[in-house]
N, C-alpha and C positions, 0 to 999 in steps of 0.2 A: 369516689372510687377511682383508682388509677391502674392502668394495665400496661405491662411491659412484655415484649417478647425478647428473650435473651438466650444466648448460647453459652453453655458451661463446659469447661474442661477442653477448650480449644488448644490446639497444639500449633505453636507459632501462629500463623494467621489463617490456619485451615481447621476443619473439623469442628468439634463441639457439639453437644446434644441440646437441641432447642427445648426451652421450657417457657410455659407462660407464668407470669407472676401478677397477681391481683392484690393491690393494697386496698383493704376494705375501708380504711378510715373510719367514719362514723356510720357507714352502711352495715346493715345486717342481711346476710343472705341465708336462705334455707339451704339444706343439703342438696335438694333437688335443683335449686338454682345454680349452686356451684357445679353439680354434675353437668348441667346443661351448658354453662359457660365453657367448661373444660372441653366438652364435646365440640363446641363451636370453634374454639381455638385449634383443637386438633393435634396438639403436640402430645408426646407420650405422657407427660405430666404437667399439670398446672398447680402452683402453690397459691393458696389464698392466705393472706397475712393480715393479722389483727394485732396491733401494738397494745400491749397491756400496761406497760410503764416504760421507763427509760432503758431498761435492760432486758425486758421480757416480751416475747411475742408468741401469740398462738398461731400455728401453722398447720393447715390441712392440705392434703395432696390428692388430686384426682387425676386418674387416667381418663381417656375418652369414654370409659365404660364403667369404672368403678372407683371407689375411694381406696387408697392404700395408706398403710400406717406411717411410711417414711419414704422419702425419695432424696437420694444424694444430689443429683444434678439440679433438681428443682430447689433444694436448699441453697446451694451455691448461687444459683440465679437470684433467689429471693433476697439473700443478704448482700449480694453484690449490687442489686438494684437499690436496696435500702441505703447502702453506704454511698453510692453515687448520688442518690437523691439528696442525701444530707450534705455531701461534698459541694453540690451545686449552691447550697444555701450557706456555705462557708463553715459547716460543721462536720464533726467526725462522730461515728458511732463509738461507743466505749470499746476497748480492745477485745473484751469478751462479752458477748450477749447470749441469751438463752432462748431456745425455741421450745415451746410446749407442744409436743406431738403425741400421736397415739402410741408411739414407741417410748414415750417418757420425755423428761426435761433433759435437753441436750445442749452442750456448749457449742458456740460458733465463734471463731476467732477471725477478725478482719485484719488484714495486713496491708498497710499503706506504704507507698514510696513517694518520690518527689512528683511523680506524674499523676498520682491518685490512688485508687484501689488496686493493689498488686494481686492479691489473691485472698480466697476465703477457705477456711478449714472448719469442718464440722465434726463434732464428736458423734461417734456411732453408739448405738446401744451396746450394752455389755455383750461380748461374744457368747453365743450358745451353739453347742455341737449336738447334732442329731445323727441319724443313722448313716453308717457306711453303705455305699451302693455296691453289692456284689451279686453273683449268681445270675439268675434269669432276669432280674431287674436291670442289672448292668448290661446284659446283651440287648434288652429292649431299648434302653437309652442310647446305646451305641448304634443300633439300627436306625433310630430316629435321626441320627447324624450321618447316616451312610457309612458307618465305621464298624469295626469289629471290637468286641469287648477287650481284646488284648491290646488295642490301640488306644485305649483310655488310660494312659500312663505317661509319666515323664521318664525318659531313658535314664537308667541308673538309679532311680528312686522307687520306693515301695508305696508312695502316696496313692490312695484310692479316691474315687469320686465320693463326696460327702455332702450331706445337707448341713449348711452353716448359716447362722443368722447374726447380723450386727444391726438388726432392726427389721429385716425381711428375710424369710427363709428362701435360699436358693440351693440348687444342686451345683456344687463347685466341681467341675469336670476337667481333668487333665487330658491333653492329647499330645501325641508324640513330637510334633513339629509345627513350625510356622506355616509351612506349605500345607500341611494337613488341615490346619485351622482354617485356612483361607479358602480351601477347596471343598469343604464339607458341603454335601447336598442335603439340606435339612428338611425334614418332614414336619412342617409347622403344626398340622393338625395333630400328629402324634405327640409332638413336644407339648402342646396344650393339654391333651388328654392325660399324659404322664404327670404333668405339673399339678393338675387338679387331683389326680389320684393320690399324689404324695403331699398335698396341701402346701405347695411351694409357689413362689412367684414365677420361677422359671429356671432356665439353665444359664450358668456362667462358665464358659469354656475357656481354658487357658493353656499356654505353652511358654516355654523359654526359647529364645534365640540367643545363645550365649548367655549373657546375664540379664538381657532385657526380656521382660514379660509382655506378652501380647494376649489380648482377650477378645472374645465375642460374647454377646448377651442376647438371649432369647426369651421373651415373656409373653407369647401369644395368649396365654390363659387370662391375662389382664389387658389384652388389647394391643400388645407391643410385639410385633413379629421379631424385630431386631432393632437395637439402638447402638449408636456409636460411642456412647460414653455412659458409664453406669457408676455412680459413686458408691452406693450402699453394697452392691455386690463385690466391688473391688475391695471395699473394707473387709468383707468376710473372707475373700481370698487372701488379702494380706495377713490377716490373723492366722489362717490356716498355714500359710507358708512360713510365717515367723515361728509358729509353734513347732513346725517340723524342722527348723533350723535352715531353711532354703533362702531366706532373705535376712538382711540387717533390719534395724528398726525403721529406716526410711527407705521407701521405694517409689519409682515412677513407672506407671503402667500405661502401655499404648493400647488403644482400642479403636475399632472402626476401620482398620486398614482395608478389609475386604469390601467395605461400603464406599471407599473413596473419601472417607470423612475421618482421617486420623485424628485422634483426640488423646490428651494426656491427663492422667489422673494421678495425683500425688497422695501418699498414704504414709502414716506413721504408727507404729505399734509399740507400746511400752508395757512392761510387766512389773508389778510391785506386789510382793507378798501373794503371788498366785492370782492376782487380779489383772486383767488386760484392759488397756485403754487404746482404742483405735480412733484415729482422726483421719478424715479423707478431705481432699480439697483440690483446688486448681484455680485457674483464671476463668474470666467470663468477659462477655461483652454485650452490650444492648443493641438489638437490631431494629426495634421500633418501640414507640411508646405512645400511649393515647389515653 
């Protein structure tokens, strides 16, 4: 068994969301053991990776308190660590490998340059749309962010808060400005209660500053008050914005500014015969291994 600490979605040499990565090798761990290890590592998610064959890996994701079906930044971390481990042995991973997750079998693409592993892109689960957030519930969500319901909007657009999933269900919430996004006084307990009530992982709050998208992510119901980079939630956001014609196929999203940990998440969205494919990725670096 080999363990890595890694940061995914770093922006230049700052930011990035820490994740634990455990290569199981020939070891077999119980669910309780994986949960315990994740709690001891203490990052928002830890990925447990079991190689099945040359192109397929089983991956399970644990927060400090529970297992989740999919995690974007921990996927990027896991396959960056795998690719770097292979590179040190003079080998490369196949251009496309597959992770078997509780959200299904999903493609992962590893991109190399002359210095090594440049970036990792992961396929998201097929997008699924759920309820629009309106009325009293919208007011309740706004209050948990110290905002008014009328402030949950993008100026000049009619887009509403909505529950979207590309692997995990989140409430995707627009706010009027970057300043408003960064100055929100969040009621973490209320966010957790609302998330449980709606059976979602948490809130993904976004805005535009010119053409640049900024986001914040809150998942206290699964043990994550706030994190500076979130792959799966930004995949859901990218799908929603693409469907509404607010972005082109490729987008770069900045997250974590209010935390002093600015991070960059890349996403691409394509549509063929009414079916959408969402890929999310970014860079990563290993901070420790043992």
